Phi, psi and omega in degrees: 000125181275145179257145178283165178299324179296319179298317182294320180297318179296318180300313181297320180297317181293321180294322177295323179294318178296317179299321180294321178296317179297317180298318181297315181291320179296320180294324181269011179057037181254015183279092179229161178305323181290315183290336185272347187301310181293322180297316181291323178296317178296322178298314180297323178295318178294321178298318180299322180291310184292318183275356182054048180256155179270337179211135176232128182223156177244126179240142182237141178278154164282182188298322183260014175058037177255346180226133179243120186244135178292124183262319183197141181221134169249132180224143176280177182295338185280355186210152183259167172295141182301137177291317179281118183255000180210133179243136182249140182304320184294334181259354181213051188299313183295322180293318178298319179295323181293316185280344179258355182259352181215154184297315179229132178254105185256122180233111180283325182220108184291339181296332182255004184266117184295319182296319182291328180292346179280353178289155178306144185297332182276002179296325185266001182297121179076006182227093184284067182279141178245317183231153176211160180220115181251139174232134181290137172266104188268117182247176183296334180268007181119204178286114186264348180168195179221151170255122189241126173252132181230145179229152177280316178280151180294134181233141170258100185291131181271168176299325179296321176300316182295321178295316180301310185295325179291322180295319179292321178299324178295324177294321177293330178302317178299315183299309186285331174298316180292317178298320179296320178295318178298318179298318178294320179296320178295323179293317178298319178297319179297316179295325184280336188235002182233138171280109190294334181288312185262341182085355177271177182296156168259188186297321180301311181295321180301312182298316181296314183294316181293315180298322178296319179294318180294323181295321183284328185259334179063215184286358178287343185260136169251123184226160178231134172261126177245117176261108186251142180227136176284128184291131173050040184287336178298318178292320179297325182300321181296334178276318183289326188081170184302314184290316178298324178297315179298315181298316182296319180294322177297316181293323179294318178299316179295323179294319177300315181297328183279340187267327183277155183301155177301138182097351177290153182243133187237154172202149168258122188242359174201182187310302180237030183246135178233148175237136180230136171245126181219148178284152176217167188259012183062026176251099190298321181295317179294318179298320181294319178295320178298316181293323177297320178296316180298314180297322178298318179291322180294329182283350176298143187299146174258128181276118178233113179054049178065017177239146179272127178250117180262128184235150170237161186228149170240152181207156172238151185233137168231148187247144174248133001264010184300316187254327190224164182245347179207181186293318182298314178297324180298316178297313183297314182293319179295323178293320178297320178297317178299311180301321179295319181292327185280357172289338181266351181170168183240017175221137175053042177265156179205150178199149173258138185300139172228146182306327180298330179298322180294319179299318179294319179297318180297320178297318180294321179297317178297319179298319179298313180296319180293328180296314177297319178296321179300322176295315181295325184268008177056049183267358182269151181226152171255128171255156185231131177247124183296148170246125193243134175297129192294322185273320183267345184059033175269140175283120180257338181184189181217159169255130178275126183234125186280146174226153179245116177276082185288134184297334181252323187262358180081204185283121182249140176278166181303331181302336184277346186215346185295321180299319178294319179298323179296312185288333182266349182090354178291348182300327180296314178297321180294314178302315181296324177295317180299312181298317180298316179297319180295320178297318178298322180291320176300318179295319179296316180296321178300319179291337181262008178084017180246036187289352180279345183286146175250160173232129175260135179232138177276132178241131181292150177305319182300318181283317183301321184274357179289138185297340181274352186299311177301323179295322178297316179298321179297319178297324179295320177300315182292317185287319187256354177053052181258164171272114186304328182297344181275349179249110183266124181270115180262129174231161178265161178301329184294348176303323185290344177297327185299301183191103188299324179293319179294321178300314181300316180294319182292319177301318180298316181296318181294319181289328177296334176281348178105005182269130175286152178248130178240140177263114181276152178054041186298137177098357184249354188242233194313283177192101192306307186289322177297324180299312182293329181290320188271328190246150178274105186239141180262337187210145170236141178248117183287127185294149184297336182294334176276335182280325186305317185253018186295335180285328189244342186252112180300326180294319178298317179297319181295319179295314179298317179299318181296317179297316182294318180296315180297315181298319180296318180294333179263009177060046179251147176284147179232139176228130176261127181263157172074028179282119186236348183229161177297320180299317178299315182299316182295318177302317181293322177296319180296323182281348177094024177290133188286312183231154182230142180220133178162178184294342178300324178266311182192144168281166173299134183230156176297157183299326180298318180291317179296315182295324180301318179286315183301325184268342186257325190201150174284354179264129178263120187299341182270353188274147175281333182239150175291126178237166185234160173285144177289000000 
C-alpha cells in the first residue's frame, strides 16, 4: 500500500512532536518509568495510525535475552491485548533467533512463517493476527527488546515500512537506554545508602541526612546520637540460624523506628549495631525517662518462629552541640562511650560521652597499632619461670611468660597489652608466636641434654576454641619435631563459659595430639569441681590468691587442701603459683602439693640467663634454696 505525500508529512510531524516531548523530559531530568508511560502509549498509538496497524507493542529482553516481556501495548477495537505477556527462549526458540538475527523481522503471512509458528499456541487466542513487523530496540548492552506492529488484514510490508519502524525503534533505544541507566543509578544509590537487610538507612545516608539537618538548624537544635548494640547477639545468632537472625534484625529496626520521636534518623551500621539521632530538650530527667521507656519497649520479646526472643541493649550517647559538631563525630563519640561502658560489663551498659574517654580510646588505638608493629618488628620476648618439685627441689619445667620490649616504654608485662590483643584479634598471632618459640626452645634443650624439662604456655580462650588450633599444634609437631608431652597447654576455667561442648571436643583433639592440658588460676573462674567432672585434665594450677594467705588463713588452707585431695583422687598433677615465702612453701609441702612456682625460687628470667645456670651448675643464683635438675 502506497502512502500519499500528506500521510508522510503527517507521520514526520508526529514523530518530531514525540521526539520533542522526549527531549523536553530528558532536559528537565523527568525521564522516569512513570513519566514515560503516557508518552510511550501515545507514541504506540501514533505508530498504529501511521503504520495502519491494529496493535503496536513494546517488548523488552532480560539481561541474557532468554525472556521477552510485554512492556506496553496499544490496541484498536478490532484486536485485544495479548494474553501471553512473556515469551521464553525455550518455548519460542525460532522466533527469538529471527528477531535477534536481523534488524527488522517482516512477516506478511504468519500462517506460513516457521519462526512465528514456534510461539506458544495460546499467543493468538482471541487475536486474529495475519501480518507483523518487528524492529529490534538496540541498546548499549545489546538488543534490549523489539517494537512490534501487528495487523488483522494481510499486509505486504514495504521497504519504507521497514525504514519507518526501524527509525522509531532507534528513538525507543534512547528512551530505554536512559531508563535502564536511571534504574542502575537508583540501584547503586540504594546499595550505597540503604541497609538492604532491614530497609533502613546505612551509615552513608545517616551522615548525609543528619549533617543536612544540622546545617539547616545550626545551634538552635539540641540533638543526641545513640549508638545501640544488641547484647551478646553473636551467641543468639547461633541459636536463631541465618533466617531467624534476619527476621529478628528487621523486627528490631522496625521497633526502633516506632519508638523514637518523629523526625529521628536511624541507621544500621554494623551487624547488630544501630545509630539514632534524635532531638532533645536539654532536660536530662525527661530524656532519661524517655530512654527508659524505649528500652523497656525494646526488651519486650520478639516472636521468631513461634518462639519468644528476649533481648537487652547497651548504648552510648554523645550530644550536639556539647560534644560534637557533625554526624561523623557524633557516631564516633557515641561508640567510644559504648565501648567505655562495656569495659565494666557486656549487658545493659550505658554511658554518656566524656572527653577523657576519647583520650583513653586514642591511647588504646595507638597501643593496637604498636602491638601489630611489635609483632612485625620481633619486639616480643619469652621469659621463663622455673617450676620446682616441692620435696626434692628439682626443676622439672618452666612456664613461658611473654614480655614486650617496647622501643619507647621499655619492657612491658602482659597486663599492659594482652587485653588489647584479645579485643583486636591479635592474640591469635601472639599465641602462635609463643608456642613456636617454646617449641624451638624444647628442641634446643633436647639437643643440649635437657630434654626432661617441660614448658607451659598460656593460650587465650579465643585461640584455644578456634577450629584451626589443633591443626596449628600438629604443624608445630611436624616443623620442630618435638615430643608433645613436653609442651603443656594452659587454659583458664573461663574457657568453658563459651561453649562447654566445644571445649570438651577441643580438649579431646589437643590431647589426641599428645599435649597435656593444664587449668591455670584454678578455683577462681567458671566452676572448679564441675570443670574437673566434665573435662579430661592432666594438671591444675592453684591460684596465687589461695597461696598468699595459706600461713595465716584457715579458709585458704582448707581450699588448697580440698583442691589437692580432689586432684590426687583424679590422678592430676598440681602446681601452686605465687609462692614467695619459706612458710608458704612448707605449708604446701605439708599438704602434698607436687610442684611449686613463684618468686621464692625465681622470678621469670630471659632464656639466656636460665640457660647459663642450666648448663653450668645445679645451683640457680636467684634461688633461696639449693635445687637440682630433675
